[in-house]
NUKE-364985 format. One line per field, with one value per atom (N, C-alpha, C): residue number from 0; atom name; x, y, z. Coordinates in Angstrom, 3 decimals, padded with zeros to 6 digits. Atoms other than C-alpha are relative to their C-alpha. Layout:
% NUKE-364985
num	c(NUM	...) .
atomo	c(CA	...) .
px	c(X	...) .
py	c(Y	...) .
pz	c(Z	...) .
***
This chain:
% NUKE-364985
num	c(0	0	0	1	1	1	2	2	2	3	3	3	4	4	4	5	5	5	6	6	6	7	7	7	8	8	8	9	9	9	10	10	10	11	11	11	12	12	12	13	13	13	14	14	14	15	15	15	16	16	16	17	17	17	18	18	18	19	19	19	20	20	20	21	21	21	22	22	22	23	23	23	24	24	24	25	25	25	26	26	26	27	27	27	28	28	28	29	29	29	30	30	30	31	31	31	32	32	32	33	33	33	34	34	34	35	35	35	36	36	36	37	37	37	38	38	38	39	39	39	40	40	40	41	41	41	42	42	42	43	43	43	44	44	44	45	45	45	46	46	46	47	47	47	48	48	48	49	49	49	50	50	50	51	51	51	52	52	52	53	53	53	54	54	54	55	55	55	56	56	56	57	57	57	58	58	58	59	59	59	60	60	60	61	61	61	62	62	62	63	63	63	64	64	64	65	65	65	66	66	66	67	67	67	68	68	68	69	69	69	70	70	70	71	71	71	72	72	72	73	73	73	74	74	74	75	75	75	76	76	76	77	77	77	78	78	78	79	79	79	80	80	80	81	81	81	82	82	82	83	83	83	84	84	84	85	85	85	86	86	86	87	87	87	88	88	88	89	89	89	90	90	90	91	91	91	92	92	92	93	93	93	94	94	94	95	95	95	96	96	96	97	97	97	98	98	98	99	99	99	100	100	100	101	101	101	102	102	102	103	103	103	104	104	104	105	105	105	106	106	106	107	107	107	108	108	108	109	109	109	110	110	110	111	111	111	112	112	112	113	113	113	114	114	114	115	115	115	116	116	116	117	117	117	118	118	118	119	119	119	120	120	120	121	121	121	122	122	122	123	123	123	124	124	124	125	125	125	126	126	126	127	127	127	128	128	128	129	129	129	130	130	130	131	131	131	132	132	132	133	133	133	134	134	134	135	135	135	136	136	136	137	137	137	138	138	138	139	139	139	140	140	140	141	141	141	142	142	142	143	143	143	144	144	144	145	145	145	146	146	146	147	147	147	148	148	148	149	149	149	150	150	150	151	151	151	152	152	152	153	153	153	154	154	154	155	155	155	156	156	156	157	157	157	158	158	158	159	159	159	160	160	160	161	161	161	162	162	162	163	163	163	164	164	164	165	165	165	166	166	166	167	167	167	168	168	168	169	169	169	170	170	170	171	171	171	172	172	172	173	173	173	174	174	174	175	175	175	176	176	176	177	177	177	178	178	178	179	179	179	180	180	180	181	181	181	182	182	182	183	183	183	184	184	184	185	185	185	186	186	186	187	187	187	188	188	188	189	189	189	190	190	190	191	191	191	192	192	192	193	193	193	194	194	194	195	195	195	196	196	196	197	197	197	198	198	198	199	199	199	200	200	200	201	201	201	202	202	202	203	203	203	204	204	204	205	205	205	206	206	206	207	207	207	208	208	208	209	209	209	210	210	210	211	211	211	212	212	212	213	213	213	214	214	214	215	215	215	216	216	216	217	217	217	218	218	218	219	219	219	220	220	220	221	221	221	222	222	222	223	223	223	224	224	224	225	225	225	226	226	226	227	227	227	228	228	228	229	229	229	230	230	230	231	231	231	232	232	232	233	233	233	234	234	234	235	235	235	236	236	236	237	237	237	238	238	238	239	239	239	240	240	240	241	241	241	242	242	242	243	243	243	244	244	244	245	245	245	246	246	246	247	247	247	248	248	248	249	249	249	250	250	250	251	251	251	252	252	252	253	253	253	254	254	254	255	255	255	256	256	256	257	257	257	258	258	258	259	259	259	260	260	260) .
atomo	c(N	CA	C	N	CA	C	N	CA	C	N	CA	C	N	CA	C	N	CA	C	N	CA	C	N	CA	C	N	CA	C	N	CA	C	N	CA	C	N	CA	C	N	CA	C	N	CA	C	N	CA	C	N	CA	C	N	CA	C	N	CA	C	N	CA	C	N	CA	C	N	CA	C	N	CA	C	N	CA	C	N	CA	C	N	CA	C	N	CA	C	N	CA	C	N	CA	C	N	CA	C	N	CA	C	N	CA	C	N	CA	C	N	CA	C	N	CA	C	N	CA	C	N	CA	C	N	CA	C	N	CA	C	N	CA	C	N	CA	C	N	CA	C	N	CA	C	N	CA	C	N	CA	C	N	CA	C	N	CA	C	N	CA	C	N	CA	C	N	CA	C	N	CA	C	N	CA	C	N	CA	C	N	CA	C	N	CA	C	N	CA	C	N	CA	C	N	CA	C	N	CA	C	N	CA	C	N	CA	C	N	CA	C	N	CA	C	N	CA	C	N	CA	C	N	CA	C	N	CA	C	N	CA	C	N	CA	C	N	CA	C	N	CA	C	N	CA	C	N	CA	C	N	CA	C	N	CA	C	N	CA	C	N	CA	C	N	CA	C	N	CA	C	N	CA	C	N	CA	C	N	CA	C	N	CA	C	N	CA	C	N	CA	C	N	CA	C	N	CA	C	N	CA	C	N	CA	C	N	CA	C	N	CA	C	N	CA	C	N	CA	C	N	CA	C	N	CA	C	N	CA	C	N	CA	C	N	CA	C	N	CA	C	N	CA	C	N	CA	C	N	CA	C	N	CA	C	N	CA	C	N	CA	C	N	CA	C	N	CA	C	N	CA	C	N	CA	C	N	CA	C	N	CA	C	N	CA	C	N	CA	C	N	CA	C	N	CA	C	N	CA	C	N	CA	C	N	CA	C	N	CA	C	N	CA	C	N	CA	C	N	CA	C	N	CA	C	N	CA	C	N	CA	C	N	CA	C	N	CA	C	N	CA	C	N	CA	C	N	CA	C	N	CA	C	N	CA	C	N	CA	C	N	CA	C	N	CA	C	N	CA	C	N	CA	C	N	CA	C	N	CA	C	N	CA	C	N	CA	C	N	CA	C	N	CA	C	N	CA	C	N	CA	C	N	CA	C	N	CA	C	N	CA	C	N	CA	C	N	CA	C	N	CA	C	N	CA	C	N	CA	C	N	CA	C	N	CA	C	N	CA	C	N	CA	C	N	CA	C	N	CA	C	N	CA	C	N	CA	C	N	CA	C	N	CA	C	N	CA	C	N	CA	C	N	CA	C	N	CA	C	N	CA	C	N	CA	C	N	CA	C	N	CA	C	N	CA	C	N	CA	C	N	CA	C	N	CA	C	N	CA	C	N	CA	C	N	CA	C	N	CA	C	N	CA	C	N	CA	C	N	CA	C	N	CA	C	N	CA	C	N	CA	C	N	CA	C	N	CA	C	N	CA	C	N	CA	C	N	CA	C	N	CA	C	N	CA	C	N	CA	C	N	CA	C	N	CA	C	N	CA	C	N	CA	C	N	CA	C	N	CA	C	N	CA	C	N	CA	C	N	CA	C	N	CA	C	N	CA	C	N	CA	C	N	CA	C	N	CA	C	N	CA	C	N	CA	C	N	CA	C	N	CA	C	N	CA	C	N	CA	C	N	CA	C	N	CA	C	N	CA	C	N	CA	C	N	CA	C	N	CA	C	N	CA	C	N	CA	C	N	CA	C	N	CA	C	N	CA	C	N	CA	C	N	CA	C	N	CA	C	N	CA	C	N	CA	C	N	CA	C	N	CA	C	N	CA	C	N	CA	C	N	CA	C	N	CA	C	N	CA	C	N	CA	C	N	CA	C	N	CA	C	N	CA	C	N	CA	C	N	CA	C	N	CA	C	N	CA	C	N	CA	C	N	CA	C	N	CA	C	N	CA	C	N	CA	C	N	CA	C	N	CA	C	N	CA	C	N	CA	C	N	CA	C	N	CA	C	N	CA	C	N	CA	C	N	CA	C	N	CA	C	N	CA	C	N	CA	C	N	CA	C) .
px	c(-000.083	185.724	-001.261	000.980	183.119	-001.425	001.726	179.991	-000.058	-000.051	181.279	000.075	000.376	181.886	-001.323	001.228	178.345	-000.948	000.725	177.072	000.195	-000.425	178.232	-000.426	000.971	177.037	-001.207	001.819	173.911	-000.522	-000.111	174.344	-000.235	000.152	174.643	-000.885	001.158	172.047	-001.082	000.980	169.330	000.201	-000.001	170.713	-000.690	000.403	170.065	-002.065	001.428	166.687	-000.923	000.499	165.580	-000.014	000.104	166.390	-001.207	000.940	164.035	-001.287	001.365	161.300	-001.007	000.006	161.694	-000.385	000.080	161.956	-000.904	001.541	159.144	-001.106	001.029	156.492	000.528	-000.101	158.462	-000.449	000.041	158.369	001.685	-001.525	162.334	000.517	-001.013	165.290	000.176	-000.860	166.767	001.553	-001.687	170.075	000.706	-000.380	170.306	-000.535	000.221	171.069	000.128	-001.466	172.366	-000.994	000.987	170.631	-000.320	001.069	168.577	-000.746	001.074	166.851	-001.609	001.030	163.046	-000.673	001.085	162.007	000.558	-000.176	164.279	000.566	-000.321	165.455	001.941	-001.290	169.174	000.941	-001.030	171.528	000.725	-000.954	173.537	001.380	-001.513	176.885	000.663	-000.095	179.085	-000.044	-000.080	179.335	-001.218	001.354	175.639	-000.411	000.808	174.895	000.756	-000.380	176.988	-001.066	000.786	174.230	000.060	000.167	172.988	000.859	-001.000	176.146	-000.362	-000.074	175.381	-001.248	001.157	171.356	000.890	-000.423	173.067	000.473	-000.723	175.688	-000.968	000.762	173.197	-001.383	001.111	170.863	-001.427	000.803	168.340	-000.597	000.650	167.712	000.892	-000.534	168.682	001.347	-000.777	172.133	-000.285	001.116	170.307	-001.222	001.568	167.028	-000.198	000.164	167.300	-001.407	000.967	164.262	000.186	-000.197	163.843	-000.046	000.255	164.777	-000.838	001.091	162.135	000.699	-000.469	163.080	-000.080	000.005	162.164	001.578	-001.433	166.009	000.700	-000.709	167.732	-000.505	000.376	165.343	000.362	-000.284	165.660	001.438	-001.418	169.021	000.512	-000.860	170.024	-001.079	001.210	166.655	000.592	-000.120	168.423	001.216	-001.076	172.057	000.122	-000.060	170.920	-000.502	000.115	169.028	001.060	-001.124	171.890	000.954	-001.253	174.260	-001.160	000.586	171.589	-000.159	-000.600	171.432	001.074	-001.885	175.338	-000.079	-000.306	175.484	-001.289	000.933	172.574	000.203	-000.615	174.053	000.833	-001.518	176.311	001.143	-001.852	180.021	000.383	-001.074	182.866	000.296	-000.716	184.201	001.169	-001.195	187.007	-000.603	000.717	184.261	-000.087	-000.196	185.221	-001.475	001.405	182.273	000.618	-000.610	182.604	-000.660	000.074	180.566	-000.882	000.789	179.180	-001.551	001.773	175.493	-000.075	000.375	175.976	000.249	000.116	176.685	-001.274	001.436	173.533	-001.016	000.559	171.803	-000.388	-000.189	173.179	-000.814	000.731	172.009	-001.647	001.671	168.664	-000.848	000.214	168.302	000.442	-000.060	169.458	-001.066	001.432	166.864	-001.012	000.778	164.579	-000.734	000.038	165.067	-000.254	000.380	165.478	-001.013	001.333	162.328	-001.031	000.806	160.373	-000.141	-000.545	161.774	-000.812	000.922	160.270	-001.280	001.612	156.882	-000.267	000.383	156.965	-000.329	-000.158	157.640	-000.891	001.077	155.917	-001.404	001.576	152.706	-000.503	-000.148	153.161	-000.614	000.355	152.952	-000.572	000.524	151.362	-001.305	001.248	148.925	000.071	-000.101	150.097	000.833	-001.428	152.073	000.230	-000.464	153.683	000.135	-000.600	153.940	000.904	-001.287	156.951	001.225	-000.566	158.272	-000.118	000.265	156.316	000.775	000.105	156.407	001.830	-001.566	160.782	000.309	-000.277	160.740	-000.181	000.613	158.534	000.845	-000.583	160.845	001.402	-001.674	164.045	-000.064	000.186	162.252	-000.504	000.258	160.793	001.174	-001.172	164.263	001.182	-000.555	166.039	-001.148	000.701	163.248	000.630	-000.306	164.236	001.533	-001.090	167.753	000.178	-000.071	166.481	-000.553	000.323	164.898	000.953	-000.477	167.621	000.389	-000.127	167.317	000.752	-000.525	168.397	-001.107	001.170	167.131	-001.349	001.134	164.481	-001.020	000.503	163.354	-001.317	-000.011	162.434	-001.672	000.196	160.613	-001.950	001.234	156.920	-000.392	000.328	156.456	000.232	-000.039	157.312	-000.926	001.147	154.537	-001.349	000.807	152.207	-000.593	-000.173	152.849	-000.761	000.690	152.002	-001.477	001.716	148.785	-000.667	000.731	147.852	000.041	-000.241	148.917	-000.855	001.031	147.678	-001.635	001.248	144.535	-001.136	000.200	144.118	-000.735	000.265	143.966	-000.914	000.236	142.373	-001.659	001.515	139.013	-000.691	001.207	138.702	-000.263	-000.463	139.894	-002.460	001.235	136.393	-001.083	001.097	134.228	-000.725	000.156	134.676	-000.359	-000.637	135.239	-000.017	-001.168	138.079	-000.359	-000.583	136.998	000.466	-000.650	138.606	001.291	-001.499	142.123	000.461	-000.003	143.337	001.149	-000.212	144.573	001.852	-001.154	148.320	000.379	-000.405	148.030	-000.278	-000.323	147.017	000.979	-001.221	150.111	001.239	-000.938	152.164	000.063	-000.135	150.656	000.713	-000.630	151.855	001.747	-001.005	155.208	000.990	-000.753	155.499	000.207	-000.585	154.828	001.257	-000.867	157.393	001.660	-001.521	159.978	000.157	000.122	158.883	-000.094	000.642	157.391	-001.123	001.087	154.160	000.295	-000.255	155.551	000.185	-000.696	157.120	-001.469	001.178	153.710	-001.018	000.576	151.968	000.270	-000.578	153.869	000.043	000.766	153.850	-001.504	001.078	150.317	-000.132	000.399	149.800	000.678	-000.185	152.191	-000.560	001.025	150.778	-001.294	001.078	147.203	000.307	-000.144	148.852	-000.097	-000.685	150.655	-001.409	000.952	147.872	-001.231	001.415	145.093	000.541	-000.677	147.531	-000.163	000.033	148.330	-000.795	001.642	144.680	-000.350	001.002	143.138	000.692	-000.592	145.946	-000.408	000.209	145.397	-001.720	001.812	141.211	-000.147	000.297	141.850	000.660	000.078	143.885	-000.562	000.285	141.525	000.112	-000.705	143.329	-000.524	000.349	141.614	-001.536	001.409	137.655	000.299	000.212	136.416	-000.190	000.767	135.647	001.894	-001.241	139.480	000.726	-000.705	141.987	001.208	-001.150	145.138	001.229	-000.839	148.379	000.054	-000.521	148.262	001.173	-001.161	151.208	001.220	-000.808	152.852	000.439	000.140	151.921	001.028	-000.772	152.623	001.686	-002.130	156.807	000.102	-000.024	156.584	000.264	-000.057	155.359	000.929	-000.821	157.177	001.944	-001.131	160.808	000.015	000.269	159.568	000.338	-000.352	159.093	001.321	-000.907	162.279	001.255	-001.071	164.649	-000.465	000.306	162.483	-000.989	001.048	160.029	000.345	000.100	161.290	000.371	000.462	162.188	-001.331	000.878	159.039	-000.931	001.218	156.883	000.407	-000.522	159.474	-000.350	000.157	158.559	-001.286	001.212	154.851	-000.634	-000.131	154.900	-000.304	-000.479	156.355	-000.780) .
py	c(000.461	227.886	-001.165	001.139	224.832	000.457	-000.310	226.713	001.209	-000.786	229.138	-001.329	000.974	225.727	-000.816	000.626	224.074	001.460	-001.082	227.844	-000.219	000.038	227.446	-001.044	001.626	223.723	000.355	000.118	224.646	001.201	-000.731	227.672	-000.874	000.833	225.174	-001.119	000.349	222.987	000.720	-000.700	225.477	000.455	-000.560	226.343	-001.237	001.237	222.821	-000.441	000.470	222.694	000.806	-001.212	225.663	-000.983	000.484	223.390	-000.859	001.013	220.476	000.902	-000.287	222.824	000.449	-000.365	224.118	-000.544	000.917	221.068	-001.004	001.151	219.027	000.663	-000.983	221.908	-000.451	000.692	221.018	-001.314	001.496	217.289	-000.044	-000.100	217.788	-001.020	000.383	215.629	001.058	-001.161	217.724	-000.733	000.509	215.373	000.254	000.169	215.548	001.900	-001.013	218.695	001.558	-001.055	222.368	001.384	-001.057	225.335	000.893	-001.180	228.083	000.722	-000.862	230.821	-000.124	000.418	230.316	000.599	-001.352	233.637	-000.915	000.124	233.009	-000.891	001.505	229.775	000.223	-000.508	230.894	-000.942	000.869	228.487	000.454	-000.741	229.818	-000.429	000.436	229.707	-000.280	000.421	228.918	001.115	-001.023	232.474	000.659	-000.016	232.776	-000.628	000.887	230.091	000.169	-000.432	231.348	000.111	-000.459	231.347	001.126	-001.040	234.486	000.939	-001.334	236.369	000.472	-000.243	236.038	000.987	-000.999	237.490	001.390	-001.303	240.360	001.212	-000.149	240.905	000.785	-000.143	240.948	001.162	-001.082	243.450	-001.126	000.474	240.616	-000.493	000.437	240.172	-000.740	000.844	237.914	000.462	-001.386	238.617	000.161	000.160	237.604	000.663	-000.006	238.407	001.619	-001.124	241.452	-000.466	-000.078	240.116	-000.464	000.059	240.113	-001.828	001.579	236.561	000.110	000.025	235.581	000.202	-000.082	236.378	-001.499	001.339	232.364	-000.291	000.603	231.693	000.522	-000.156	233.742	-000.642	000.416	233.109	-001.731	001.314	229.314	-000.452	000.390	229.179	000.860	-000.908	231.768	-001.157	000.979	229.409	-001.136	001.035	226.403	000.278	-000.042	227.405	000.247	-000.538	229.110	-001.384	001.171	225.926	-001.528	000.796	223.585	000.238	-000.477	225.359	-000.200	000.700	225.161	-001.021	001.336	221.701	-000.473	000.400	221.250	000.677	-000.446	223.528	-001.031	001.142	221.318	-001.490	001.121	218.218	-000.114	000.066	216.618	-000.784	000.236	217.207	000.340	-000.386	217.627	001.445	-001.103	220.459	000.868	-000.341	220.519	-000.125	-000.240	220.288	-001.542	001.572	216.040	-000.399	001.232	213.607	-000.614	001.048	211.764	-001.264	001.106	208.903	-000.153	-000.010	208.005	000.765	-000.425	208.244	001.179	-001.471	211.961	000.309	-000.382	212.458	-000.683	000.285	210.546	000.400	-000.664	212.475	001.233	-001.089	215.310	-000.118	000.090	214.153	000.143	000.267	213.196	001.845	-001.738	217.069	000.732	-000.336	217.935	-000.542	000.578	215.800	000.357	-000.251	216.529	001.948	-001.670	220.940	-000.333	000.028	219.707	-000.195	000.286	217.959	001.219	-000.904	220.434	001.623	-000.672	223.349	000.094	000.770	221.753	000.062	000.003	221.281	001.434	-001.026	224.454	001.319	-001.000	226.539	-000.671	000.840	224.014	000.340	-000.366	224.065	001.767	-000.928	227.650	000.755	000.163	228.019	-000.105	000.066	225.697	-000.902	000.580	224.884	-002.161	001.651	220.977	-000.176	000.566	218.698	-001.484	000.569	215.996	-001.123	001.515	212.220	-000.394	000.543	212.264	000.927	-000.245	214.059	-000.366	000.512	212.531	-001.421	001.287	208.815	-000.100	000.155	209.040	000.583	-000.411	211.176	-000.923	000.656	208.632	-001.128	000.889	205.854	-000.349	-000.648	207.568	-000.009	-000.023	208.639	-001.078	001.799	204.819	000.159	000.582	204.106	000.853	-000.751	207.236	000.541	-000.851	208.656	-000.503	000.289	206.851	000.912	-000.252	208.727	001.265	-001.529	212.070	-000.370	000.151	210.266	-000.329	000.587	209.396	-000.868	001.550	205.961	-000.976	001.254	202.625	000.229	-000.230	202.477	-000.888	000.668	199.964	000.449	-000.982	201.490	001.120	-001.507	204.620	-000.615	000.162	202.882	-000.334	-000.373	202.410	001.403	-001.411	205.920	000.656	-001.092	207.364	-000.617	000.693	204.446	000.420	-001.111	205.815	001.680	-001.911	209.539	000.509	-000.463	208.902	-000.598	000.676	206.774	001.486	-001.136	209.984	001.270	-001.519	212.282	-000.132	000.462	210.477	-000.343	000.422	209.805	001.409	-001.074	213.074	000.945	-000.641	214.644	-001.301	000.927	211.630	000.051	-000.009	211.984	001.346	-000.981	215.706	-000.183	000.521	214.755	-000.806	000.643	212.315	000.718	-000.576	214.135	001.472	-000.792	216.900	-000.269	000.559	215.014	000.766	-000.350	216.819	001.381	-001.076	220.270	000.841	-000.595	221.026	000.265	-000.437	220.079	-001.124	000.390	218.213	-001.693	001.141	214.415	000.041	000.043	215.634	000.301	-000.452	217.157	-001.496	001.341	213.563	-000.925	000.727	212.084	000.946	-000.620	214.823	-000.119	000.485	214.182	-001.114	001.669	210.482	000.538	-000.120	211.828	000.712	-000.648	214.396	-000.667	000.470	211.950	-001.047	001.304	209.282	001.212	-000.814	212.329	000.359	-000.487	213.899	-000.825	000.957	211.098	000.897	-000.443	211.826	001.175	-001.258	214.738	001.071	-000.979	216.715	-000.134	-000.318	216.117	001.250	-001.133	217.974	001.229	-001.461	220.769	000.604	-000.342	220.934	000.044	-000.443	220.848	001.231	-001.443	223.801	001.068	-000.828	225.934	000.338	-000.065	225.118	000.768	-000.681	225.860	001.448	-001.355	229.131	000.802	-000.358	229.838	000.396	-000.538	229.449	000.978	-000.669	231.094	001.830	-001.094	234.447	000.640	-000.393	234.401	000.509	-000.038	233.741	001.419	-000.830	236.328	000.918	-000.886	238.329	000.604	000.238	237.827	000.575	-000.588	238.681	001.327	-001.576	241.831	000.819	-000.640	242.999	000.170	000.460	241.763	-000.757	000.935	239.254	-001.164	001.622	236.349	000.739	-000.126	236.364	-001.504	001.633	233.203	-001.354	001.193	230.871	-000.214	000.218	231.193	-001.268	001.533	228.382	000.857	-000.295	228.536	-001.576	001.071	226.133	-000.486	000.259	224.483	-000.536	000.612	222.443	000.606	-000.885	225.387	000.141	-000.178	225.818	-001.264	001.435	222.016	-000.329	000.246	222.380	000.869	-000.835	225.391	-000.611	000.253	223.735	-001.192	001.137	220.691	000.573	-000.605	222.918	000.032	-000.245	224.239	-000.797	001.984	220.638	000.046	000.846	219.423	000.601	-000.604	222.180	000.149	-000.820	223.418	-000.997	000.871	220.750	-000.525	000.333	219.828	000.852	-000.965	222.767	000.876	-000.773	224.335	-001.160	000.797	221.110	-000.017	-000.574	221.838	000.937	-001.542	225.268	000.222	000.091	224.537	-001.039	000.828	221.384	001.001	-000.800	224.158	000.945) .
pz	c(001.253	036.229	-000.281	000.792	036.357	-000.052	-000.001	037.154	-001.793	001.029	033.315	-000.885	001.054	031.553	-000.301	-000.248	032.852	-000.707	000.259	031.791	-001.546	001.332	028.558	-001.111	000.295	027.910	-000.027	000.019	028.731	-001.160	000.931	026.369	-001.350	001.099	023.828	-000.085	-000.214	024.852	-000.024	000.075	024.811	-001.772	001.330	021.147	-000.681	000.715	019.872	000.637	-000.380	021.933	-000.643	001.397	019.656	-001.178	001.800	016.539	000.429	-000.266	018.392	-000.103	-000.395	019.028	-001.383	001.184	015.658	-001.242	000.928	013.427	000.578	-000.708	015.761	-000.535	000.621	014.277	-001.539	001.108	010.875	-000.577	000.424	010.811	-000.459	000.466	009.956	001.467	-001.191	012.074	000.851	-000.577	014.579	-000.023	-000.229	014.188	-001.545	001.490	010.290	-000.400	000.659	008.444	000.689	-000.335	008.543	000.551	-000.492	010.715	-001.149	001.387	008.347	001.071	-000.331	009.004	-000.218	000.385	009.370	-000.644	000.981	007.710	-001.629	000.711	004.644	-000.984	000.218	004.724	-000.534	000.500	004.129	001.009	-001.156	005.755	000.858	-000.986	008.919	-000.022	000.200	008.738	001.744	-000.855	012.073	000.982	-001.002	013.188	000.394	000.043	013.049	001.082	-000.896	015.798	001.293	-001.863	019.026	000.571	-001.088	021.722	000.322	-000.267	022.337	-000.195	000.838	021.283	-001.517	001.063	017.759	000.017	000.005	018.291	000.837	-000.474	020.433	-000.944	000.766	017.895	-001.504	001.494	014.492	001.148	-000.204	016.469	000.397	-000.154	016.906	-001.419	000.897	013.289	-001.217	001.182	010.654	-000.918	000.494	009.079	-001.586	000.973	005.970	-001.284	000.284	005.292	001.138	-000.836	007.821	000.931	-000.405	009.241	001.947	-001.159	013.160	000.443	-000.204	015.071	001.325	-001.386	017.885	001.060	-001.348	021.389	000.923	-000.474	022.109	-000.253	-000.604	021.484	000.630	-000.686	023.355	001.361	-000.870	025.846	000.413	-000.489	025.886	000.145	-000.365	025.806	001.368	-001.595	028.988	001.239	-000.956	030.988	000.052	-000.543	030.068	000.972	-000.896	031.040	001.009	-001.356	033.978	001.071	-001.013	035.457	-000.471	-000.130	034.366	000.567	-001.025	036.382	001.623	-001.203	039.028	000.047	000.238	038.809	000.240	000.119	038.674	001.571	-001.225	041.931	000.916	-001.603	044.339	-000.852	000.034	042.852	000.899	-001.033	045.455	-000.920	000.842	044.090	001.154	-001.094	046.464	000.106	-000.002	047.562	-001.082	001.117	045.166	-001.494	001.314	042.397	-000.499	000.609	041.637	000.983	000.010	041.289	001.750	-001.029	044.768	-000.281	000.295	043.410	-001.338	001.311	039.979	-000.244	000.078	040.739	000.221	-000.287	041.733	-001.660	001.260	037.583	-000.140	000.344	037.021	000.463	-000.198	039.088	-000.556	000.451	037.453	-001.307	001.406	033.990	000.054	-000.162	035.118	000.116	-000.158	036.327	-001.326	001.223	032.937	-001.209	000.683	031.338	000.199	-000.380	032.993	-000.676	000.352	032.641	-001.501	001.834	028.511	-000.332	000.042	028.725	000.320	-000.790	030.687	-001.353	000.879	028.490	-001.462	000.960	024.836	000.437	-000.389	026.660	-000.315	-000.158	027.859	-001.336	000.936	024.790	-001.123	000.832	022.179	000.207	-000.647	024.249	000.037	000.549	024.134	-001.213	000.993	020.845	-001.087	001.144	019.356	000.487	-000.891	022.324	-000.495	000.373	021.742	000.898	-000.737	023.682	-000.875	000.751	021.822	000.213	-000.322	021.918	000.060	000.344	020.272	001.240	-000.961	023.367	001.453	-001.479	026.065	-000.066	-000.132	025.089	000.401	-000.624	025.583	000.460	-001.163	028.048	001.340	-000.870	029.956	000.410	-000.188	029.352	000.862	-000.381	030.372	001.619	-001.207	033.386	001.171	-001.094	034.693	000.158	-000.568	034.705	001.056	-000.294	036.134	000.926	-000.881	038.176	001.879	-001.538	041.762	000.492	-000.090	041.540	000.810	-000.777	042.851	001.499	-001.299	045.874	000.852	-000.854	047.705	000.201	-000.681	047.981	-001.290	001.100	046.113	-001.035	000.915	042.632	000.088	-000.389	043.422	000.936	-001.044	046.133	-000.090	000.724	044.225	-001.208	000.919	041.724	000.510	-000.216	043.316	000.238	-000.110	044.145	-001.177	001.374	041.028	-000.896	000.819	039.491	000.517	-000.848	042.319	-000.503	000.435	041.233	-001.375	001.360	037.601	000.336	-000.160	038.545	-000.043	-000.367	040.253	-000.419	001.177	037.663	-001.154	000.920	035.088	-000.136	-000.383	036.546	000.225	-000.264	037.843	-001.132	001.165	034.348	-001.156	000.910	032.817	000.390	-000.762	035.301	-000.768	000.647	034.324	-001.783	001.063	030.608	-000.582	000.339	030.511	000.759	-000.666	032.997	-001.530	000.925	030.268	-001.205	001.452	026.871	-000.684	000.457	026.431	-000.424	000.398	026.667	001.121	-000.900	029.873	-000.025	000.418	028.847	-000.985	001.151	026.495	000.246	000.277	025.682	000.597	-000.367	025.888	001.858	-001.103	029.442	001.027	-000.457	030.665	-000.173	000.630	028.992	000.996	-001.003	030.853	001.738	-001.643	034.218	000.412	-000.009	033.537	000.013	-000.208	033.111	001.088	-000.601	035.463	001.717	-001.128	038.280	-000.115	-000.278	037.227	-000.142	-000.307	037.516	000.943	-001.486	040.790	001.137	-000.875	042.760	000.873	-000.592	044.932	000.309	-000.945	047.184	-001.511	000.942	044.380	-001.286	000.839	041.980	000.528	-000.350	044.681	-000.262	000.126	044.693	-001.925	001.283	041.028	-000.557	000.303	040.815	000.776	-000.795	043.228	-000.667	000.130	041.556	-001.638	001.696	037.794	-000.006	000.109	038.973	000.269	-000.016	040.262	-000.909	001.243	037.618	-001.083	000.924	035.416	-000.214	-000.067	037.398	-000.386	000.562	037.363	-001.153	000.930	034.092	-000.927	000.518	032.834	000.159	-000.727	035.327	-000.692	000.469	033.903	-001.632	001.773	030.222	000.027	-000.192	031.038	000.394	-000.413	032.701	-000.973	001.000	030.018	-001.787	001.373	027.272	-000.907	000.802	025.541	000.143	000.022	026.382	000.942	-000.970	027.913	000.662	-001.284	030.676	-000.523	000.317	028.159	-001.014	000.846	026.242	000.460	-000.144	025.748	000.809	-000.118	027.764	-000.242	000.225	027.104	001.065	-001.431	030.590	000.127	-000.032	029.514	000.207	-001.195	030.124	000.867	-001.481	033.137	000.773	-000.417	034.249	-000.273	000.569	032.445	001.229	-001.144	034.933	001.265	-001.104	038.086	000.233	-000.120	037.259	000.977	000.034	037.072	001.569	-000.675	039.974	001.505	-000.607	042.036	-000.054	-000.055	040.812	000.747	-000.749	042.420	001.331	-001.432	045.545	000.522	-001.193	046.718	000.916	-001.497	049.606	000.932	-000.821	051.101	-000.041	-000.234	050.000	001.059	-000.957	052.087	000.968	-001.458	054.825	000.463	-000.407	054.747	000.709	000.056	054.491	001.381	-000.810	057.077	001.470	-001.022	059.969	000.186) .
***
């Protein structure tokens, strides 16, 4: 029952993230105003807003203008719900499902926050080739105070690791940005590298970088082979950095143990 509740909660948050992604692009407030169809601008009723279910029932089309609804919406909702459940499962809860300590709840909330931030970065950069300061700066502020929670240590001992990782992540991309004069990567990648370090610490950052570059290479070569990109074509690297961050968030420790053994 707890997993079902968390899954439904994740669907709702995923639906809200879709609103945030859209309104970041239009410049509207994500907290004010009714939701509406991006195509015909018709306000959506309560029954149009059930995550995933409304998309399925309406056949993937707006109920008013019959234009197709982007698959982004159910994808984000389902991905958020699945990752929220995964975070709940790996958080340190008792066998009975109750919280052992208030700290476990904070850890879970941090997982959910990182998931939400990275999904926004993933989708927005994939669509618009842009990593917004409006996302990075607030997330970095939260990460600075919350990052030690996943280290399994007391709060203040986790701060140096997060700051060192942030310096490594931001510095790594800043060097590339300076050498290439912005041709290899964008300024948003520099800020995202800093944020990744705050979230993950040094070990997690290295895992995230590894998988980000692997995913970027596989997708990039696949697009070249399919004729959709040439070797000089751009890729939304923030999308792969966000995916690498999520991989490291959940599996950095077992991956490192497997590799070192």
